[in-house]
N, C-alpha and C positions, 0 to 999 in steps of 0.2 A: 412566726406568730406575732400578733399585735402586742403592744405594750399598754399598760394601764397605770395611771397614777392613783394611788389610794391614800385614804386617811382612815385610821381605825383607832380604837381604844383597847388597851390591854386590860387584863382583869383588875388592875389597880387604878384604872381610869386614865392612865397617861396616854397622850396623843402619839400615835405612830404614823409616819408617812413615808412613802417611797414609791418605787416603780417596779411592777412585776410583769413578766411575760407570760401570757396565757391565751387559751383559745377564745375566751370571751369574758365578760365581766362576772358571769356566774362562776366560772372557774377560779377567778381571783377571790371572790367571796368564799368559796369552799376552802381555798388555801388559808385564808385568814381565820376562818372559823375553826379549821382543823388545828391551827396552832394556838388557839385560845383567845384570839383577838376578835373584836366586834367591828365590822365595817361601818364606817360613817359615810364615806363617799368614794365612788370608783368612777373614773373618767378616762377615756382613751387619750393617749399621749404619744409622743414620738419616742424613738429608741434613745436610751441614755447616751450621753456623749461618748463614753468609752466604747459602747457597742457600735455606734454609728461611725466613729472615727477610725476604726480598724479597717485595714484594707481587705478587700474581698479575698484576694489570694492568700493572705496571712490567715484569715479565719478558716479558709477552706483547707489549708495544709496543717493547721494546728490540731494536735490530737485532743480528743474530747476527754473529759473527766470520766473515769470508769468507776464501777462499783467497788473494784479493788482499792482504788485511791481512797474512797470514803471509808471503806472497811479498815484500812491501815491507819487512817486519820483518827478513827474512833479509838483504836487500840492505843495509839500514841497519846491521845488526849487523856485516856484513863490513866496511863502510866505517869504522865506529868502531873495531873491533878492529885493522884494518890500520893505522889512524892512531895506535894506541897509547893510546886512551882507555880508562880502567878500566871494567870491565863495569858496575859499579854506577852510575857517573856516566853512562855511555851509556844504561842503562835508564831512569834518571831523566829524561834529556832526551827519550827516545822516549815516555815516559808523558805528559809535558807536551805534546808535539807530536802525539800520536795523534789522528787524525780520528775514529775509531770509539770511542765511550765503552766499548763492551763489550771491545774489545781493550786499552784503557787499564786496565781492571780486571785483565785477564790480566797485563799488564806489572807492575802494582802487586803482584799475588800473587807473581810471579817475584822481585821485589825483596825482598819479605818473607821468602820462602824462602831466598834467598841471604844475607840478614841473619842468618837462623837457622843458617847454616853448611852448608846443603845445596848440592849442585852444581846447575848449570843444567839438566842432563838430568833430575835428580830433581825439580826444581821444575816443569819442563814436564810431567812425568808426571801432575801433578794436573789437567791440562786435556786429557783424551784427545780431546775433540771438536775441539780447536784444533790440537794437534800429534799426528799419527798415529805409529804405532810406527816406521815408517821414519824419520821426522824425528827422533824421540827416539834411535834407534840411531845415526844419523849424528852427532848432537850429542855422544853419548857417545863415539864414536870420535874426534871432534875434541878432546874433553877429554883423552882418554887419550894421544893422539899430540902434543898441543900445537899442532895446526893447526886450531883452531876457526874462524879467519877463512877459511881455504880451504874448509872444509866448508860454511860459511854461503854462500859464493859459489856453490858447486856446488848447494846446496839451492835457492838463488834461481833458477839456470838450470833445474834440474829442475822446479820449480813453474811457471816461465814456460812451459816446453815443454808440461807437462801441461795448463795452463790454455788455452794456444793450441789444442791438439789438441781438447779438449772443446768449445771455442767454435766451431771450424770444423765439427765434426760437427753441433752444434746448428743452426748457421746453414744448413748444407746440407739438413737435414731439415725446416727451418721451412716452406718452400714446399709440399712434398708433404703435410705434416700439415695445413696450411691448406686445401689443395684437398680432402682427404679429409673434414675437418670440414664444409666448405661443402657438399659433396655429401650428407652425412648430414642436415644441416639442410634442404637442399632436398627430399630424399626425405620428411622428416617433414612439411614444409609442404604438399607435393603430396598426401600421404595424408590430411592433416587438413582441408584447405580447398579444394583444386582438384578432386579426384576426386568428393567428395560433391556438387558442383554439377552434375556430369555424370550422376549416378545418376538424378535426376529425369527428365532428357532420355531416358536409355536406357529407363526404365520406360514412357515414352509410346510407344515403338516397338511394344510388344506382340509382340516377336519374340525368338527365342532368341539370346542374345548369344554372341560368340566366347569361347573358353576363356580367352584372355589378359585379356579385359575382366572376366570373372567373377572371375578371380584378383585383379585390381586392386581390384575392388569389395569383395571379401571382406577383402583386406588393409587397405583404407581403413576399412572398418567396424570391424574389430578395433582398429585404431589409434585411431579416434575414441572408441570405447566404453571401451577398456582402456588408454588412454595412461598412466594412473597406475601400472598394473601393469608396463608396459614400463619406465618410469623407475625404479620400485622394484626391479624385477628387475635392471636395469643397475647401480643403486647397490649392491645386495646382492652381485652378482657381483664388482664392483670391490673391495668391502671384503673379500670372501672371498679373492679373488686376492691382494690385498695381504697379508692374514694368512698365506696359504699361502707366499708368496714370502719372508716373514720367517723361516720355519722353515728349518733347515739343508738338509733334503732338498728342500724347495720351491725354495730359492734356487739349489741346485745344478742342478736340472732346468731352471729358468727361464733361468739364464745359459747353460746348454748349448744350449737351444733358440734363444736369441738369436743364437748363432754360426751357426745353420743357416738363419736368415732370408735369403731371396734379396736380393742387393744389399747390404743393410745389414749382414748377418752378416760379410761380408768386411771392411768398414770397421771394425767393432767388434773383430774378431780382430786385424787388423793394427795398429790403434791401441793395443790392450792390449799386444801384443807389443813395440811400440816403447817403451812405458813400462817394460816388463820389462827390455829391453836397456839402456835408459838408467839405470835404477835399479841393475842389476847392475854396469854399468861404473863408476858413481859409488861404489858400495860397495867394489868391488875396488881402485879407484885410491886410496881412503882407507885401505887396509890392512886391511879386514875379511876374515877367513877365508871361504873359499868356502861352507862349511856355514852359517855365521851369515849370510852375504850372501844365500843362497837363502832363509833363514828370514825375514829382514826384507823381502826383495823380494817374497815371496809375499803379504805383507800390503799391498803397494801395488797389486797387481793387482786391479782392481775387478770381477773376474769370478770367481765361486766355482769354476766348472769349471776354468778355467786356473790359478787359485790352487791347487787340489787337485793338478793336474799338476806344478806347481812344487814343492809339498811332497813329492810322490813322487820328484822329482829329488833333493831334499835327502836323503831317506832312502836312496836308492841311493848317493849320494856318501858318506854316512856308512858304508855297508857296504864302501866301497873301490872302487866303480866309477868309471869316468872320466866327465867331463862329456859327452863325445861320446856314449857309450853311453846315459847317462841321457836325453840330449836325443832320441836316436832312439826310445827306449822311450816317452817322453812323447807323441810323435806330434803335436806342436803347431808344429813348425818345418818349413819348406820344405827341399828338398834343397840349395838354394844356401846357406841359412843353416847347415845342418848341416856343409857343406863348410868354411864360414868358421870355425865353432866348432872343427873338427878342426885347421885350420891354426893357430888361436890357441892351442889347447891344446899342440900340438907345439912352437910357437915361444916359448911363455911370454908371449904378448902378448894374452891373452884379453880383457883390459879394453879395449884399443884396438880389437880387432875387434868387441867388443860395441857400441862407439860406432858403428862402421861399419854394423853390423846395424841399430842404431836409425835411422841416417840412411836406410838402404835402406827400412825399413818406413815412415818418415816420407814419403819420396818416393812410395811406393806409395799411402799414404793420401791424400796431396795430389792425386795423379792420380785416385784413385777419387772424391774429393770434387768435383773439377772436372768429372768426367763423370757425376756422380750425377743431375743434372737430365735429361741426355740419356738415361740408362738408365730413369728413372722415367716420363718423359713418355709413351712409348708405352703403358705399362700404364695410366696415368691416362686417356689418350685412348680406349683400348679400353673401359675401364670406363664412361666417360661415354657412349660410343657405344652400349653395351649398354643403359644406363639410358634413353637417348632412344628407342631402338628399342622397348623394352618399353612405354614410355608412349605412343608413337605407335601401336603396334599395338593397345594396349588401349583407347585413347580414340578414335582416329580411324577404326579399322577398322569399327566398327558404323555410324558416320555415312557412311562411304564405301559400305558395303553397302546402306544405306537409299537413298542417292542413286542407286546403280546400279539398284536395284529400281524406283525411281520412274521412271527413264528408260525402262525396259522396259514 
């Protein structure tokens, strides 16, 4: 991605400047606004010297910073700050004990920025691939309120929940994906090697073959002769799909379609809404205004369609509408959740009820994941049965007909 040199003003009016890597200047502006800074100027520039100077092979082989690194960093920062350790001394210790060399470089850059007089949130803004906008905004709130240690603890808990949720979804989908891939490979092997062996036998019958057999022979012949075209077409389709999904319109339609996928769509929607509720509760408890909270929370929702709905909620709140009314208009909450939001807004305990909403979504996701195999197994068994039936009819029906004719 290209690099952009920016100048911005923080809430106290101090000038901030640096270089960020982003898709375009609008993305840079969103990152700055999400962390509480007001952009003054944004211009394209070359990669920083440290990024341009590194060898291609070294950058290729270097392990990337993972979410687990950031999670452990948050917990360690909480412990150090709670114990009264100065932040510079704490970062020096974390840099020396860092297991990941890539994250050790990030901590070194943070120390250099702090030595230059910048705040921690400003220093973190130089690493958008490591610290997202939500993380930056929460650190900024911690600096402004003097409760950075509490914010770090809440960020650790938030990242732990998010990582656990993603891990459980991946583990639940691993078995179905393995079965589907195995079935596709089996179909390819049958078409390439098994059916061609039967073709010579069928030709010796000198009789009209059943329709299913002719379809299988034609499919096998096409696969054998044009397998390179099938692979090339599949690769081109994958590249085209990936490029389309990276466009704003494509990403929006793709993420909306994912929510409509049978079985998996429910899990994706509930898991995303659990992260939304957790993030909103965390922002609210930390003293972030509702409008700003909805701004930063929409950036943590990893679904473009749901993120767009949250942005619409923010715009409605800015116009003076209530949270309940905007939630109803968004159309992404269940009636039970809407009722809880109404109670929370009336009683002034919306942050606590958002935690309850998150717990409710988490329990539903946990139940869906536990029953996922039971829901998918009938579909897989049916699909396998259809495959076996097609192969049996196509391959053995001519042999059975020949045997019956010989008996007569």
